[in-house]
C-alpha positions in Angstrom: 5.5 -126.5 145.6 6.3 -129.7 147.3 2.8 -131.0 146.4 3.7 -131.0 142.7 5.5 -134.3 143.1 6.2 -137.0 140.7 3.4 -137.7 138.3 4.5 -140.6 136.2 3.9 -138.8 132.9 6.8 -138.1 130.6 7.1 -135.4 128.1 7.2 -137.9 125.2 9.6 -137.8 122.3 10.4 -134.7 120.3 8.1 -134.6 117.3 8.0 -132.5 114.2 5.3 -130.0 115.1 5.8 -126.5 113.6 3.8 -124.2 115.8 5.4 -124.7 119.2 6.4 -121.8 121.4 8.5 -122.5 124.4 10.9 -121.0 126.9 12.3 -123.3 129.5 15.7 -122.6 131.1 16.5 -124.2 134.5 17.2 -121.9 137.3 20.7 -123.2 138.0 23.4 -121.0 139.2 25.7 -120.3 136.3 28.9 -122.4 136.3 32.2 -120.7 136.9 33.5 -121.7 133.4 32.0 -123.4 130.3 34.1 -126.5 131.2 33.0 -126.6 134.9 30.9 -129.1 136.6 27.7 -129.9 134.8 24.4 -129.8 136.6 22.1 -132.8 136.9 20.0 -133.2 133.8 22.4 -131.2 131.7 23.0 -132.3 128.2 25.9 -131.0 126.2 27.4 -131.7 122.8 30.4 -134.0 122.5 32.4 -131.3 120.8 32.2 -129.1 123.9 31.4 -125.4 124.0 32.8 -123.3 121.1 35.5 -120.9 122.2 33.9 -117.9 120.7 30.2 -116.8 120.6 30.6 -114.5 117.6 29.5 -116.1 114.4 29.5 -114.5 111.0 25.7 -114.3 110.6 25.2 -110.8 109.2 27.5 -109.3 106.6 27.6 -105.8 105.2 28.2 -107.1 101.7 25.0 -109.2 101.7 23.0 -108.0 98.7 19.3 -107.2 98.8 19.1 -106.2 102.4 18.7 -102.7 103.7 21.3 -101.7 106.2 19.7 -101.0 109.6 21.7 -100.4 112.7 24.3 -103.2 112.1 24.7 -105.6 115.0 28.2 -105.5 116.4 30.4 -108.4 117.5 30.2 -110.4 114.2 33.1 -112.0 112.4 35.0 -112.7 115.5 34.8 -109.2 117.0 33.8 -108.8 120.6 30.8 -106.6 121.3 32.7 -104.7 124.0 36.2 -104.3 125.2 37.8 -103.7 128.5 37.0 -100.3 130.0 33.3 -100.5 129.4 32.5 -100.3 133.1 35.0 -99.8 135.9 32.9 -101.3 138.7 32.1 -105.0 139.0 28.6 -105.3 140.5 28.5 -109.0 140.1 27.0 -111.0 143.0 29.6 -113.0 144.9 28.3 -116.3 143.8 28.7 -115.3 140.2 32.2 -114.0 140.7 33.5 -117.2 142.2 31.3 -119.8 140.5 30.4 -121.2 143.9 26.7 -121.6 144.8 25.4 -119.0 147.2 24.8 -120.3 150.7 21.5 -119.6 152.4 23.2 -117.9 155.3 24.7 -115.3 152.9 21.4 -114.1 151.8 20.0 -112.6 155.0 16.4 -112.1 156.1 15.4 -109.9 153.2 14.9 -112.8 150.8 11.3 -114.1 150.9 11.1 -117.9 150.7 8.7 -117.7 147.8 10.9 -115.4 145.8 9.2 -112.1 146.4 6.6 -111.8 149.2 6.1 -108.0 148.7 4.6 -108.7 145.3 1.4 -110.0 147.0 0.7 -106.6 148.5 0.3 -105.0 145.1 -2.3 -107.5 144.1 -4.2 -107.4 147.4 -4.4 -103.7 148.3 -3.4 -102.0 145.0 -0.5 -100.0 146.3 2.6 -99.4 144.2 4.5 -102.3 145.8 6.3 -104.7 143.5 5.1 -103.2 140.2 5.2 -99.5 140.9 6.9 -97.5 138.0 10.5 -96.8 138.5 12.6 -93.8 137.6 14.9 -94.3 134.6 18.0 -96.3 135.6 16.5 -97.6 138.8 16.6 -101.3 139.7 14.3 -103.1 142.1 16.2 -104.2 145.2 13.8 -107.2 145.8 14.6 -108.4 142.3 18.3 -108.4 143.1 17.5 -110.4 146.2 15.6 -112.9 144.1 18.7 -113.6 142.2 20.5 -114.4 145.4 22.7 -111.3 145.6 24.0 -110.8 149.2 25.7 -107.5 148.4 23.8 -106.0 145.6 25.3 -103.0 143.8 24.9 -99.6 145.2 22.4 -97.1 143.7 25.2 -95.5 141.6 26.1 -98.9 140.1 22.6 -100.0 139.1 22.2 -99.8 135.4 19.1 -99.0 133.4 18.2 -99.5 129.8 19.9 -97.1 127.4 18.6 -96.9 123.8 20.6 -93.9 122.7 22.9 -96.3 120.8 22.7 -99.7 119.3 22.4 -102.7 121.7 25.6 -104.7 121.7 25.4 -108.4 120.8 27.1 -110.5 123.5 26.5 -114.1 122.7 23.8 -116.6 121.7 23.0 -120.1 120.6 22.6 -121.2 117.0 24.5 -124.5 116.7 21.9 -126.1 118.9 19.2 -125.4 116.3 21.1 -126.6 113.3 20.7 -130.4 113.8 17.0 -130.4 112.9 15.6 -129.1 109.5 13.8 -125.8 109.9 14.2 -125.8 113.6 13.2 -122.2 114.0 12.6 -120.7 117.5 9.2 -119.6 118.7 10.0 -117.2 121.5 12.2 -116.8 124.6 11.4 -115.9 128.2 13.6 -114.9 131.1 13.0 -116.7 134.4 11.4 -114.4 137.1 14.6 -114.3 139.0 16.8 -113.6 135.9 19.1 -116.6 136.4 18.2 -118.4 133.2 16.2 -118.1 130.0 13.8 -120.5 128.4 13.2 -121.1 124.6 10.8 -123.0 122.5 11.5 -124.3 119.0 9.9 -126.3 116.2 11.4 -129.6 117.3 9.0 -129.4 120.3 11.8 -129.1 122.9 12.0 -126.5 125.7 15.5 -125.5 126.4 17.0 -123.8 129.5 20.1 -121.6 129.3 22.0 -120.3 132.3 23.1 -116.7 132.1 26.9 -116.8 131.3 28.9 -115.9 134.4 31.2 -113.7 132.3 28.3 -111.2 131.8 28.4 -110.4 135.5 32.1 -109.6 135.5 31.9 -107.7 132.1 34.5 -110.1 130.7 32.8 -110.1 127.3 35.8 -110.8 125.1 35.8 -114.4 126.2 32.1 -115.2 126.0 31.5 -118.7 124.5 28.4 -119.7 122.5 25.7 -120.6 124.9 24.7 -124.3 125.3 21.5 -125.4 127.0 21.8 -127.0 130.5 18.4 -128.6 130.2 16.1 -130.0 127.4 12.5 -130.9 128.0 10.8 -132.7 125.0 7.1 -132.5 124.5 5.3 -135.1 122.4 3.8 -132.7 119.9 3.5 -129.1 118.9 3.9 -126.8 121.9 1.1 -124.3 122.1 2.2 -122.2 125.1 4.5 -122.2 128.1 5.2 -120.1 131.1 7.3 -119.8 134.2 6.0 -120.1 137.8 5.9 -116.4 138.9 7.5 -117.0 142.3 10.4 -119.0 140.9 13.6 -118.5 142.9 16.7 -120.5 142.1 17.5 -120.7 145.8 14.3 -122.7 146.5 14.1 -125.8 144.4 10.4 -126.3 145.2 9.6 -123.0 143.3 11.6 -123.9 140.2 9.2 -125.2 137.6 7.3 -124.2 134.5 4.2 -125.3 132.6 3.7 -126.2 129.0 0.8 -127.2 126.8 1.1 -129.3 123.6 -1.3 -130.8 121.1 -3.1 -133.9 122.3 -1.3 -133.8 125.7 -2.3 -132.7 129.2 -0.7 -129.6 130.6 2.8 -130.6 132.0 4.6 -129.0 134.9 8.3 -129.5 134.5 11.0 -129.5 137.1 13.4 -126.8 136.1 16.4 -128.4 137.8 16.1 -132.0 136.5 13.8 -131.7 133.4 11.3 -134.2 134.7 7.5 -133.9 134.7 6.5 -132.9 138.1 2.7 -133.0 137.7 0.0 -133.0 135.0 -3.3 -131.1 134.7 -5.8 -132.9 132.5 -8.5 -130.7 130.9 -11.5 -132.6 129.4 -14.1 -131.3 127.1 -17.9 -131.9 127.2 -17.4 -135.3 125.6 -15.0 -136.3 128.3 -12.1 -136.3 125.9 -8.7 -135.0 126.8 -8.2 -131.6 125.1 -5.1 -129.4 124.9 -4.9 -125.8 126.3 -4.0 -123.2 123.7 -2.7 -120.7 126.2 -1.3 -120.8 129.8 -0.7 -118.3 132.6 -0.1 -118.6 136.3 -1.9 -116.3 138.6 0.4 -113.6 140.2 0.6 -115.5 143.5 1.2 -118.8 141.7 -1.7 -120.7 143.3 -3.7 -121.1 140.1 -3.0 -122.0 136.5 -5.3 -120.5 133.9 -5.7 -122.4 130.6 -7.4 -121.1 127.5 -9.7 -123.1 125.2 -12.5 -122.4 122.7 -14.8 -120.0 124.4 -13.7 -121.4 127.8 -11.1 -120.7 130.5 -10.3 -123.5 132.9 -8.6 -122.7 136.2 -6.5 -125.4 138.0 -5.0 -125.1 141.4 -1.3 -125.8 141.3 -1.3 -127.8 144.5 -4.0 -130.2 143.2 -2.8 -131.9 139.9 -5.3 -134.0 138.0 -8.6 -133.2 136.2 -10.4 -131.1 138.9 -10.7 -127.5 137.7 -13.0 -124.5 137.6 -14.7 -123.8 134.3 -15.3 -120.2 133.3 -17.1 -119.9 129.9 -16.4 -116.7 128.0 -19.7 -116.8 126.2 -22.9 -116.9 128.2 -26.3 -116.9 126.4 -24.6 -116.0 123.1 -23.0 -113.0 124.7 -19.3 -112.5 125.4 -15.9 -113.2 123.9 -16.0 -115.8 121.1 -13.1 -117.7 119.7 -10.1 -119.6 121.1 -8.5 -117.9 124.1 -5.0 -117.4 122.8 -3.3 -115.4 125.5 -3.6 -114.2 129.1 -2.4 -111.2 131.2 -2.9 -110.3 134.8 -3.2 -106.8 136.1 -0.3 -106.1 138.6 -2.5 -104.1 141.0 -6.1 -105.2 140.6 -7.9 -108.6 140.7 -8.4 -108.5 137.0 -7.1 -110.5 134.1 -7.3 -110.1 130.4 -8.0 -112.7 127.7 -7.1 -112.3 124.0 -8.8 -114.5 121.5 -8.5 -115.4 117.8 -11.8 -113.6 117.3 -9.6 -110.4 117.3 -10.8 -109.0 120.6 -9.8 -108.8 124.2 -11.9 -109.1 127.4 -11.4 -108.1 131.0 -12.5 -110.5 133.7 -12.7 -110.7 137.5 -10.1 -112.9 139.1 -12.5 -114.0 141.8 -15.3 -115.5 139.7 -14.3 -115.0 136.1 -17.2 -112.6 135.4 -16.9 -110.4 132.3 -16.1 -106.8 133.3 -15.5 -105.3 129.8 -15.2 -106.4 126.2 -12.8 -104.2 124.2 -13.9 -103.3 120.6 -12.6 -105.3 117.7 -9.9 -103.1 116.3 -7.3 -105.7 115.3 -7.0 -107.2 111.8 -6.0 -110.6 113.1 -6.4 -112.8 116.1 -4.6 -111.7 119.2 -1.4 -113.6 120.1 0.0 -111.5 122.9 -1.0 -108.9 125.5 0.6 -107.1 128.4 -0.5 -104.8 131.3 1.5 -101.7 132.1 3.1 -101.8 135.6 0.6 -99.4 137.0 -2.3 -101.4 135.6 -3.9 -98.5 133.7 -3.0 -99.6 130.2 -3.2 -102.8 128.2 -1.1 -103.5 125.1 -2.4 -106.0 122.6 -0.9 -107.4 119.4 -2.2 -109.9 116.8 -1.1 -112.1 113.9 -1.1 -110.7 110.4 -1.7 -107.3 112.1 0.5 -104.2 111.5 -0.1 -102.6 114.9 0.2 -103.0 118.7 -2.6 -101.1 120.4 -2.5 -99.4 123.8 -5.9 -99.3 125.6 -6.7 -97.0 128.5 -8.5 -99.3 131.0 -9.9 -96.4 132.9 -12.0 -95.8 129.9 -12.4 -99.3 128.4 -12.6 -99.2 124.6 -10.3 -96.2 124.3 -7.2 -96.6 122.2 -4.5 -94.2 123.5 -1.9 -94.8 120.8 -0.6 -97.5 118.5 2.8 -98.9 117.4 3.4 -100.0 113.9 5.3 -103.2 113.2 5.5 -105.6 110.3 3.7 -108.9 111.1 2.9 -110.7 107.8 2.4 -114.2 109.0 0.3 -116.2 111.6 3.3 -116.7 113.8 3.2 -115.4 117.3 5.4 -112.3 117.5 6.1 -111.4 121.1 6.6 -107.9 122.6 7.8 -106.9 126.0 7.8 -103.9 128.5 10.6 -103.0 130.8 10.0 -102.9 134.6 9.2 -99.2 134.6 6.7 -99.5 131.7 8.6 -96.8 129.7 10.0 -98.9 126.9 8.1 -101.3 124.7 10.1 -103.6 122.4 9.0 -105.9 119.6 10.5 -107.8 116.8 8.8 -108.4 113.4 8.8 -110.6 110.4 11.2 -108.1 108.7 14.0 -109.0 111.1 13.9 -105.6 112.9 13.6 -104.9 116.6 11.8 -101.6 117.3 12.0 -99.7 120.6 9.2 -97.2 121.6 9.3 -94.7 124.4 5.8 -94.6 125.8 6.5 -91.4 127.7 6.6 -89.5 124.3 3.0 -90.4 123.7 0.5 -87.5 123.5 -1.3 -87.1 126.9 -4.7 -86.4 125.2 -4.9 -89.9 123.7 -5.5 -88.9 120.1 -4.7 -92.4 118.8 -1.6 -91.2 117.2 0.9 -93.6 115.7 3.9 -93.5 118.1 7.2 -93.5 116.2 10.0 -95.8 117.4 13.0 -94.3 119.2 15.3 -96.9 117.8 15.2 -99.7 115.2 18.0 -102.2 114.6 18.4 -105.4 112.7 18.8 -108.3 115.2 18.7 -111.3 112.9 18.6 -112.4 109.2 15.1 -113.9 109.7 11.9 -113.2 111.5 12.6 -111.9 115.0 9.7 -113.6 116.8 10.7 -113.4 120.4 12.0 -110.7 122.7 12.4 -110.6 126.5 13.9 -108.0 128.8 15.9 -109.2 131.8 14.1 -108.5 135.1 16.8 -106.2 136.5 19.8 -106.1 134.2 20.0 -104.1 130.9 20.0 -107.3 128.9 17.7 -108.3 126.0 17.1 -111.8 124.6 15.8 -112.3 121.1 14.9 -115.4 119.1 14.5 -115.8 115.4 13.2 -118.1 112.7 10.1 -119.0 110.8 8.8 -121.8 108.6 10.4 -121.5 105.2 8.6 -122.2 101.9 10.2 -122.9 98.5 10.2 -120.2 95.9 7.4 -120.3 93.3 8.3 -122.6 90.5 10.5 -124.9 92.5 10.0 -128.6 92.3 11.7 -131.7 93.7 13.3 -132.7 90.4 16.9 -132.2 89.6 16.1 -130.1 86.6 14.4 -127.5 88.7 17.3 -127.2 91.1 19.8 -126.3 88.5 20.2 -123.2 86.4 20.9 -122.9 82.7 24.6 -123.5 83.2 24.1 -126.4 85.6 24.6 -124.2 88.6 22.5 -124.8 91.7 19.7 -122.3 92.2 19.4 -121.1 95.9 16.0 -119.7 96.9 16.0 -116.3 98.6 14.4 -117.9 101.6 17.4 -120.2 102.1 19.8 -117.3 102.2 17.7 -115.5 104.9 17.2 -118.5 107.3 18.4 -117.7 110.8 17.4 -119.8 113.7 19.1 -118.5 116.8 18.9 -117.1 120.4 20.9 -113.9 121.0 21.7 -111.9 124.1 22.2 -108.1 123.8 23.6 -105.5 126.1 21.3 -102.5 126.2 22.9 -100.5 129.1 25.1 -97.5 129.2 28.6 -97.7 127.7 31.9 -96.5 129.3 34.3 -94.1 127.6 36.4 -96.8 126.0 33.5 -98.6 124.5 31.9 -95.3 123.4 35.1 -94.4 121.5 35.2 -97.8 119.9 31.5 -97.7 119.1 31.9 -94.3 117.3 33.6 -96.2 114.5 30.5 -98.2 113.9 27.7 -96.9 111.6 25.2 -94.8 113.6 21.7 -96.3 114.3 19.5 -95.7 111.3 15.8 -95.5 111.7 14.0 -97.3 109.0 10.8 -96.0 107.6 7.9 -98.4 107.8 
């Protein structure tokens, strides 16, 4: 988007807001080595990148915690050894560390990063978002990543949840320099080249995918370090990638974020600068902050959620001009703050979730209300997703124990539900794989649950769907989860605001026990602010033999 050029705004200085949610990783090609040339805008620590990414975060001897599918790769162990996979399906630019040249791509790569996607939204055919068979990978997504010789059909790997995901690497030192700098979500870039995080210090960080992952050289994976940091001035409410983002086209590499008392900023994902600003004003002509953000599927519009109002900006026209779409007309409609958005992959329909505990379906053309789903959630909605075929809508809320699946062919009909533990007001993300089969979600009890939607009863009896797999990913609340667009990789983020134990005070007498020993609160022992990458693909014979020595995955009863 060459029109999104140089607004003079800056993101401000990182503040101390506690409710930010961000994901912003620049779409750079991954360097050949951790010590390789740094990209413009990259900030790294003086100490360099640690030689090993495996930190002793979870211990079997830790008292008071139920053993759930123990994550592997801790205490210096590598998550996988040689022999995992015999083939090396890495793109050539990732094997050599050299940037891919445009002439190597061929004519199959659309300039906007996926032109066939538009067909699905225009004429409703399967197109970009049609369900895939298990293990199948989309060729256009591989092209988006710049692969000139993508792996053959036999080498493409799908998600495999018959065993524990293997922890590969992550980032935790980055979040230890700021008190209670817990994460608030993570999101893969649309082309899969990088991942974006948000944290309590109001900084969006972009991480490149380590090049060792492409070559399956996992025994030398270092701890990840961000290549880009973008500081907002206050608490970040929401953030999202431009859907046509393609790392081969710099004009498409940007993301949007909204923070308290600030306009919506569009960030350049290569240099970390503010490219443009969208300024929403209320009825008093006062600048107001958007509580939620979402680009339209073709990227031409930016939808912003407010109290009983949706404002639509055009991405090629920064400023204050926008279309206002009230969600309440003549006291009828969807009340509350619009807290999340989702677009149907094959119809001109979008869904809005609100803190009034309900969701509504709207026409993309004029914003007219098509259907208002019944109020079935116990708390305000914080996240929603459409299934790839557009027939189902998944909704989840804060302080709510369930994710609900709605059949949009019969609006108001709950097909089935998924149980998860969400005991706080924090936004807990969930995600669907590209085929729509697997739904994954973390919870406030540190556990990631995996559900197979194909095991749901066809008659839609609102049964509680049991998870296929549950594993402990962190020692603290697992608030973010994101599935890679075409590789069997998962990203998880963790952390939450910590509160002192009842009876604690600031005096020295309260911090010492009867014998003068320091008293450590249970919350302090469970604090874990980290981003982690997991391998969720099939394992080779050598890795399977090694994995047989680990405890088998244990399903924890809710």
